[in-house]
C-alpha positions in Angstrom: -176.9 -116.5 -154.8 -179.9 -118.7 -154.0 -180.1 -121.1 -150.9 -179.4 -124.7 -149.9 -182.3 -127.1 -150.3 -184.1 -127.9 -147.3 -186.5 -130.7 -148.3 -185.9 -134.1 -150.0 -187.6 -132.8 -153.2 -185.4 -129.9 -153.4 -182.3 -132.0 -152.8 -183.2 -134.3 -155.7 -183.9 -131.5 -158.0 -180.8 -129.6 -157.2 -178.8 -132.8 -157.9 -180.5 -133.3 -161.2 -179.6 -129.7 -162.2 -175.9 -130.2 -161.2 -175.9 -133.5 -163.0 -174.8 -135.2 -159.6 -175.6 -138.9 -158.8 -174.8 -139.8 -155.2 -172.8 -142.8 -154.8 -174.2 -145.4 -152.4 -170.7 -147.2 -152.4 -169.2 -144.1 -151.0 -172.0 -143.6 -148.5 -172.8 -140.2 -150.2 -176.1 -138.7 -148.8 -177.0 -135.1 -148.5 -178.5 -133.6 -145.4 -181.6 -131.4 -145.8 -182.7 -131.0 -142.3 -182.0 -127.3 -141.2 -182.5 -127.9 -137.6 -179.6 -130.7 -137.4 -177.4 -128.4 -139.7 -178.1 -125.6 -137.0 -177.2 -127.9 -134.2 -174.0 -128.8 -135.7 -173.2 -125.3 -136.7 -173.8 -124.2 -132.9 -171.3 -126.8 -131.7 -168.6 -125.4 -134.2 -169.2 -121.8 -133.3 -166.2 -120.2 -131.6 -164.5 -116.9 -131.1 -164.7 -114.5 -134.0 -161.5 -114.8 -136.2 -160.9 -118.6 -135.6 -160.2 -120.2 -138.8 -162.8 -122.9 -139.7 -162.7 -125.6 -142.2 -165.9 -127.3 -143.3 -165.4 -130.7 -144.9 -167.6 -131.6 -147.9 -169.8 -128.6 -148.3 -172.1 -130.6 -150.6 -175.2 -128.7 -151.4 -174.6 -126.0 -148.6 -176.9 -126.5 -145.8 -174.5 -126.6 -143.2 -172.4 -123.8 -144.8 -175.4 -121.7 -144.6 -175.9 -122.5 -141.0 -172.3 -121.7 -140.3 -172.4 -118.3 -141.9 -175.5 -117.4 -140.1 -173.7 -117.7 -136.9 -170.9 -115.6 -138.1 -168.2 -118.4 -138.0 -165.1 -117.7 -139.9 -163.1 -117.1 -141.7 -164.6 -120.2 -143.2 -163.0 -122.5 -145.9 -165.1 -125.2 -147.4 -163.2 -128.3 -148.8 -165.3 -130.0 -151.5 -164.0 -132.8 -153.8 -166.7 -132.8 -156.4 -166.2 -130.0 -159.1 -169.8 -129.6 -159.7 -170.5 -128.9 -156.2 -167.6 -126.6 -156.0 -169.3 -124.5 -158.6 -172.5 -124.7 -156.7 -171.1 -123.7 -153.4 -169.1 -120.8 -154.9 -172.4 -119.5 -156.1 -174.1 -120.0 -152.9 -171.5 -118.3 -150.5 -170.8 -115.5 -153.0 -167.5 -114.4 -151.4 -168.5 -114.8 -147.8 -166.4 -117.8 -147.6 -163.6 -119.7 -149.6 -164.4 -122.9 -151.4 -161.4 -125.1 -152.1 -161.5 -128.0 -154.7 -159.7 -130.7 -152.8 -159.7 -133.9 -150.8 -160.1 -133.9 -147.1 -157.9 -136.8 -147.0 -154.9 -134.9 -148.1 -155.8 -131.3 -147.1 -153.3 -129.7 -144.7 -155.2 -128.5 -141.6 -152.3 -126.6 -140.0 -153.6 -123.4 -138.2 -157.2 -124.4 -138.3 -159.2 -123.8 -135.0 -162.3 -125.9 -135.9 -163.2 -128.6 -138.4 -166.7 -129.3 -139.0 -168.6 -131.5 -141.5 -171.2 -134.1 -142.5 -168.6 -136.7 -143.4 -169.3 -139.4 -145.9 -169.7 -142.6 -143.9 -167.1 -144.5 -146.1 -164.2 -142.1 -144.9 -165.4 -141.0 -141.7 -163.0 -143.2 -139.6 -159.7 -142.5 -141.4 -160.6 -138.8 -141.7 -161.3 -138.3 -138.0 -158.2 -140.3 -137.1 -156.2 -137.9 -139.5 -157.8 -134.8 -137.7 -157.0 -136.0 -134.4 -153.3 -136.7 -135.3 -153.2 -133.3 -136.9 -154.1 -132.0 -133.5 -157.0 -129.8 -134.5 -158.4 -128.1 -131.3 -162.0 -128.9 -132.1 -163.7 -131.4 -134.5 -167.4 -131.4 -135.0 -168.6 -134.2 -137.2 -172.0 -135.8 -138.2 -171.1 -139.4 -138.9 -172.6 -142.9 -138.6 -174.0 -143.4 -135.3 -172.4 -146.7 -134.5 -168.9 -145.2 -135.4 -169.6 -142.2 -133.3 -170.3 -144.4 -130.4 -167.1 -146.3 -130.9 -165.1 -143.1 -130.7 -166.9 -141.9 -127.4 -167.3 -145.2 -125.7 -166.1 -145.8 -122.2 -164.6 -148.8 -120.4 -166.8 -151.7 -120.0 -168.7 -151.0 -123.1 -168.8 -153.5 -126.1 -168.0 -150.4 -128.4 -164.9 -149.5 -126.3 -161.6 -150.3 -128.2 -158.9 -148.8 -130.2 -161.1 -145.9 -131.7 -162.1 -145.0 -128.3 -158.5 -145.1 -126.8 -156.9 -143.2 -129.8 -159.7 -140.5 -129.5 -158.8 -140.2 -125.8 -155.1 -140.0 -126.5 -155.6 -136.9 -128.6 -158.4 -135.3 -126.5 -161.9 -135.7 -125.3 -164.8 -137.2 -127.5 -168.4 -136.4 -126.7 -171.9 -137.4 -128.3 -174.5 -134.9 -129.1 -177.5 -134.9 -131.2 -178.7 -138.1 -133.1 -179.7 -137.4 -136.6 -182.2 -139.9 -138.1 -181.6 -141.4 -141.6 -184.7 -139.6 -142.6 -182.9 -136.3 -142.5 -180.7 -137.4 -145.4 -181.3 -137.7 -149.3 -180.7 -140.4 -150.5 -181.8 -141.9 -147.2 -178.9 -144.1 -145.7 -179.5 -147.4 -144.0 -178.4 -146.1 -140.6 -178.9 -143.0 -138.4 -176.1 -140.4 -138.0 -174.8 -138.7 -134.7 -173.0 -135.5 -134.0 -169.5 -136.3 -132.4 -167.5 -133.5 -131.0 -163.8 -134.0 -130.2 -161.9 -131.4 -128.1 -158.1 -131.8 -128.5 -155.6 -131.8 -125.8 -153.8 -128.5 -125.2 -151.0 -130.4 -123.3 -148.4 -132.7 -124.7 -149.7 -136.4 -125.3 -149.5 -138.8 -122.4 -147.4 -141.4 -124.3 -143.7 -141.2 -125.6 -144.6 -142.8 -128.9 -148.0 -142.8 -130.6 -146.9 -145.7 -132.8 -146.0 -147.8 -129.8 -149.2 -147.2 -128.0 -151.4 -148.0 -131.2 -149.5 -151.3 -131.4 -150.0 -152.1 -127.8 -153.8 -151.4 -128.1 -154.2 -153.3 -131.3 -152.4 -156.4 -130.0 -154.3 -156.5 -126.8 -157.8 -155.7 -128.5 -157.3 -157.9 -131.4 -158.4 -160.8 -129.0 -160.6 -158.9 -126.7 -162.6 -162.0 -125.4 -159.5 -163.3 -123.9 -158.2 -162.3 -120.4 -155.1 -160.0 -120.0 -153.3 -162.8 -118.2 -153.2 -164.6 -121.6 -152.7 -161.4 -123.7 -150.0 -159.1 -122.2 -147.3 -161.9 -121.9 -147.8 -162.5 -125.7 -147.1 -158.8 -126.1 -144.2 -158.1 -123.9 -142.4 -161.5 -123.9 -143.3 -163.6 -120.9 -145.6 -163.7 -117.7 -142.7 -162.4 -115.4 -142.1 -159.4 -117.4 -145.9 -158.9 -118.1 -146.3 -158.7 -114.1 -143.5 -156.2 -113.8 -144.8 -154.0 -116.4 -148.2 -154.2 -115.0 -146.9 -152.9 -111.8 -144.9 -150.2 -113.4 -148.0 -149.1 -115.2 -150.1 -149.2 -112.0 -152.6 -151.6 -113.3 -155.1 -152.8 -110.8 -154.0 -156.0 -108.8 -156.5 -158.2 -110.3 -155.6 -157.1 -113.9 -154.8 -160.8 -114.8 -158.5 -161.7 -114.5 -159.6 -158.9 -116.6 -160.3 -158.4 -120.2 -159.1 -155.5 -122.2 -162.1 -153.4 -122.3 -162.0 -153.2 -118.3 -159.3 -150.8 -118.2 -159.7 -147.0 -118.6 -157.4 -145.1 -121.3 -154.9 -143.9 -118.7 -154.1 -147.5 -118.0 -153.0 -148.0 -121.4 -151.2 -144.6 -121.6 -149.2 -145.8 -118.6 -148.6 -149.2 -120.2 -147.3 -147.7 -123.3 -145.0 -145.4 -121.2 -143.6 -148.3 -119.2 -143.0 -150.4 -122.3 -141.2 -147.7 -124.0 -138.9 -147.1 -121.0 -138.3 -150.9 -120.8 -137.5 -151.1 -124.4 -135.3 -148.1 -124.5 -137.6 -146.3 -126.9 -138.1 -149.3 -129.3 -141.7 -150.0 -130.3 -143.0 -153.1 -128.5 -144.2 -156.3 -130.5 -145.5 -159.6 -130.0 -143.4 -162.1 -128.6 -142.0 -164.5 -131.3 
């Protein structure tokens, strides 16, 4: 059965044995720090019997931490067939290993998704998990990206990713994991992001309409909303009417997009949908 490697030298030796050469282009690095893996597993631990999916089992250090905590039933989704073979030997019937791609895997009925995500696919994968309404997501990703998802109003990192994360639930930042905890060592640190999904309905009538409004307004975030909103909705008078309907602050015209909280954008998307009769908004011609 063996065990997962827990030092850089052990990681390198195991990769050579398996014939795996990590792709820097894909941001492929392997965590070897058992303390970081256990911190991640602790955040993923839930009621016994809750279905858990681990994305990208790799060499198995997080898998072992999850199994030690009694998480499961556990399914590990791994894309590389050589790593699939390695993981099946490692778990020896204690979990199910699926050869597949997390970007196409169906997450219906899953209670928790956890994983050390390749930095190259972390953003699209997390957005997919949020849209799938996964109740809890625990992900070790690039620190800068994690902070974009969890940023609040007034922050330079606050933008589309923050708003989409809040649309689907509550994002929180946890332990920072230094680049030295991975082999090969990436150029940036990682951080654990936890997203708790909404149990109630989404606060907008159309996700597509909401995302379009956010993308248009934050596309020129240095400009003030007095210049941006009329371009989205057609004219200054209509912008003022919608701002009142969305209960935006009286001084909204002098503000920039990052100054408003997520709820203000939820209300604007709702007001726009009502005004458009359900049609998605778009920039003025």
